N, C-alpha and C positions, 0 to 999 in steps of 0.2 A: 500520510503527510505529518500526522502528529508525532510519529516515531522519529521523523527527521529532526524536529525541534528538540525532542527529548535527548537524542544523542548529542546534538550540538551544545545544549545547555550543560549536560553532564561533563562533556570534555572541556568546556570553558571553566568549569569548577575545578577540574583536575589541573588545568594550567595555573589556576590561582594558588594551588597548594604547594607546588614545587616545580623546579625546572625540569626540562626533559620530558614533559607530558605529551600525551597523544591528543591529536585534534581530529575530530570527524567533520569534514567539510561537506556535509550533505546539504542538498537543497530540497525543499518540500516537493518540487516537481519530480525529483528523481527517486522518490520513495519506492515505486514499483520496481526500481532497479537497484535496491539497497545493496551497498558495498561499504566496507570499512575504508575510509580515506583518512590516513593518518599523517602526521607531521609534527615536528617539534614546535612548541610554542614558547615564547619567552615567559619567564616566571613573573609573578605578580603577587602582592600580598593578598591575603584572604579578605574578601569584601562581601557585601550583601549581594543578593541575586540581582542580575542585570537583565534588561530587556533585550530581545533579539535586535540585531543590527538593522538600521534603515537599509532597505533593499528594494531594488527593482529587477524583475526577471521577465524575460520574453523567451518562450519556448515553442518549438514545433515538434510534434510527435507523430510517429508512423507505426502502425501495427499491421502486419501482413502474415496471415497463416490460417490454415484450416478453412479456406474459402472466404475469410472475412478480412476486409481492409478497412482500417479506421485511421483517420488522420485529422490534424487540425492544430490551431495555435492555442497558446495559453499565456496569460499575463498575470503577474502578481506585483503588488506594490505594498511595502510596509514602511510606516513612518511613525517615529516616536514623538511624544509631546511631553514637555516638562520633565523628562527623565523618569516618569512614572507610568505613562500610558503609551502603548504602541497600537496603532490601527492598521488593519490589513484589508485589502481588497483584491479579489481574484476573478478571473474569467477564463473559462475552459470550453473548448469546442471539440466535439467528435463528429466527423463526417463519415458515416458508416455505409459500406457496401457489403451486404450480407448474402453470401451464397454458401453458407456452412452446410455440413452434411445433414443437419436437422432440417434445414430449409429446402435443400434441393431434393430430398427424399420424401418430404411430406407437405411442402408448400412451394411458393414461388420466391425467387431471389428478390430482394428489395433494397432500397437506399433511403437513408434518413439522416437527419442532423440532430445532435443533442447539444444543448447549450447549458452551461452551469455557471452560476454566479455565487460568489462567496464574500462575506464580510466577517471581520473579527476584531477583537480588542484584547489586549493583555494589560494587566495592571499589577505593578510591583510594589510591595510594601515590605521593607527590610529583607528578610530571608524567605518571603513567600511571593507567589505569583498566582493570579487568577486569570484564566483565559475563557473567553466566550466567543463562539464561532457559529455562524449561520450559513447554510448553503441551500440553493434551490436550483434544480435542474428540470429541463423541459424537453420532451421529444414528442412526436405525434401521438404515441400510444402509451406514454408513461411520464408521470410527473412525480418528482420527489423533493421533499424538504427535510432538513435536519438541523437540529440545534444541539451544540455540544458545550459542556461546561467542564473545565479542568482546573484543578487546584494543585499546586506543588509547594512543598516546604523543605528547605534545607535545614538539617540538624547536625549536631556533633561537629561544629566548626566547618560546615559545608562539605564534610566528608560523606554524608548520606543525604539523599533526596528521596522524599516520599511523594507520590503523585496519585491523586484520585481523579476519575473522570466519569462522565455520564453523557450519553448521546440519545436523543429521542428523534426518531424518524417517522414520517408519514408519507406514503406513496399512494398515488391514484393509478390503477391498472386499467388499461383499455385495449382495444383491438381496432385496427384500421377499418374504417367503414361502419363501425358499430358504436364508437365512442367509449367513454369510461364506464365500467360496469362493476368494479370492485376496488378494494383497498388492501394495503399491507402496512402494518405498523412494526416498528423495530425499537428495541431498548438495548443499549449497550452500557455495561458497567466495567470500569477499568481500575486496576490497582497496580502501581509500579514502584519498584525500589531500585535506585542506582547507588552503588557503593564503590567509593575509591579504595582500592586495595593497597596500592603502593603509588609512589610518584609517577609510575609509568603504566599502571594497569587499573582498569575498573571493570565491574561486573554489574549486570542488570537482571532483574527478575520482574516479569510482567504477567499479570493474570487478567483474563477477560471473560465476562459472562454475557451472552447474547440471548435475547428472547424475541422471536418473530411471531406475528399473528396476522392472519388474513389470507389473501390469495398469494401463494408462494410458488407458483408454477408459471408456465407460459401458455397463453391461449393459442399459440401457433404450433406447439409441440404435440406430437402424437406418440402414444405407446403402442406396443404390439402384443396382442393377445391371440393365441392360436393362429399366428400368421396374419391376422387382420389388424389394421390400424384403427385405434380408438383414441379419443382425447385423453390426455394424461390426467390422473387424479392424485393430487398430493394432499397430505394432511394440512390443516389450516393453522397449525401451531408447530413451533420448533424452538428448542432451547439448545444452546451449545456452550462449551467451556473450552478454554485454551490456557496453556501455561508456556511461557517462553523464557529461556535462559540464554544469556549472552555474556561474552567477555571480549574486551578489546585492549590491546596494549602495544607499547613501543618496544620492539625487539632489538633495534639498533638505530643510530641517529637517522632521522628522516624516513624511517620505515616502520610500519605497524602491521599487525595481523589481527584478525577477529574470527570468532566462531559463534554461531547461534543455533539453538535447537528449540523447536516448537512442537508441542503435542496438542492435538485437537480431538474432541469427541462431542457427540450430540445425541439427541433423543431419536434421531432417524437411524441410529446405529452406525454412523460414519465415524471412522477413526483415522486420523491422518498424522503423519510425521513429516517435519520439514527440517532439513539440516543444511546450513550454509556456512561456508568458510571463505575467507577473502584476505587479501593483503594489499597494501598500497605503499608507494614510494615516490618521493620527490626526485625528479630528474632535472638537474641543472637548477637554475633560479626561477624558471617559469612554468615547468610542467609538473603535474601530479598524476600518476597513473595508478589506477585501481583495477584489480582483477578479482573475480569471485566465481564460485561454483555453488549452485543450489540444487538439492535433491528433494523431491516431494513424492510421497506415496500415500494412497488412501484406500480404504475398503469401501464396499458399496452400501447403499442404503437398504433398509429392510424391504422396501417395496419396489426396488429397482429390478427390472427383468429385461433382458435383451429380447426375449420372446416368451411372454408368460404362458404357462400351461394350465392355468386355472384362473377363474374370475376372483378377484380380490377387491376389498374396499378401496385400496389405494394401489395405483400402478403408474410407473413412470419409466420412460426410456431416455431420460435426460443423461447424456454421457457424463456430465459433471457429477452425477450421483452414482456412477459406476466405479469399478475398481480400476485404478490406473496409476501410473507413475510419470514423473516429469523430471528431466534433468536439464539444467539451464546454466551454461557458462555465460559470463558477461564481462565487459570491460568498460571503464569510463576514463576519459582523458580530460583533464582540466588544464587550461592554458591561461596564465595570468598575463593579460595584455598590457595593463598599465596600473601602477599603484603610486599614489601620492600619500605617504603616511599622514594619518590624522585628517585626511580629506576624503579620498574616494579610492575605490579599487574596482577594476573592470576585468571580468573573466569570461572565457568561452568554454563551454562544456559539450562533450560528445559522449553519449551513452549508447551502447549497443549490447543486446543479448539475443541469444538463440534459444528458444524454448522447444524441447522435443517431448511430445506426449505419446504414450503408448498405453492402449487400453486392453484390459485382460478379459472383459466380458461384454464389449460393445462392438457390434459388427456393422460393416457398411452394407446396407440393404441392396446396393447395386451389385456387389461382388460376393457377399457372404463371408468376407474375410474380416479378421479383427482389424479395427481401425487404428491408425496412428497418423500423426502429422507433425510438421515443424512450423514454427512461427518466428518471424524476425521482428524485433522491437528496436526502434531507433528514436533517440531524442537529441535534438540540437538546441542549445540554450545559450543565451548571453545574460550575464548577471552583473549587477553593479551595486556595491555597498557605498554608502555615503554618510 
């Protein structure tokens, strides 16, 4: 979600520099389906940093794949005060029916509901913005809270933006029928730079460092040692780093393209690559169509085994720690229903993507074959700026 606002602010700055700039019309609810949505913006003189637009969003999301179905509504409202402060409130619901391969082979399918609440505030002073956000989520066997602080500063005549961020999270981990028995703590540090290259192109560089400590596994998941199922045992600490490079630009009137590459590595010996390319185009006066393709590939953790042949201190059969790749095509269509310049704008959004996962060293215990599956992700949203 934070990446959404970062792209939006960067592209607004690009529009203020010169005519023919590119605009990324992302919303924070569409961050999991990130795609470059571009279009021409009118020129405007360089000004100080501005607050995000006053916005109301209502969304319904559906995920169906790998034996898991998750769906629910989401709401977001953002309102500015005195041209200096913007307040945000959000509500998100996940109604989950879980019969994934982990569950059906080592436990029983289950249903549960997760509710998440969030509040935030942005404060602008000249060329700087300070953002504070708090979130809290609750489900029967897991509770999580997080506090984020981000600061951004425009320099060199708004041609460059530097952003620093920090997130502190604290989770309570439990098991149905037993209550909460452990914790997990998370620290995230972010550094980002956005640079306007030309009146039609900009580039980004983002670095992130993450440190986790506590119970970092699942009480429901089992590992396999010598063919027998045993509770998984994960290290209680984990540190990771990632670097992401991106570029977005207008290649012809009302048409933009973008490309992103991210490299990730951690102390569990996982290394991952993510490459995404996309393009968007305005069609007529009311439609904006965006298409993208994402490829992800990672290596396995040091202590991951499909069927361990020796007793070790740590052992896991979590497929998310195995070697696998994922290819995801996606499309988003935005329809401008009504606009009254200077007053309000109403839009409808449809986001769809198909995720295909193929595992290199994780087998289905029921068949003995390497596991793979596909997942459908759909989001329907109505947004209004005022």
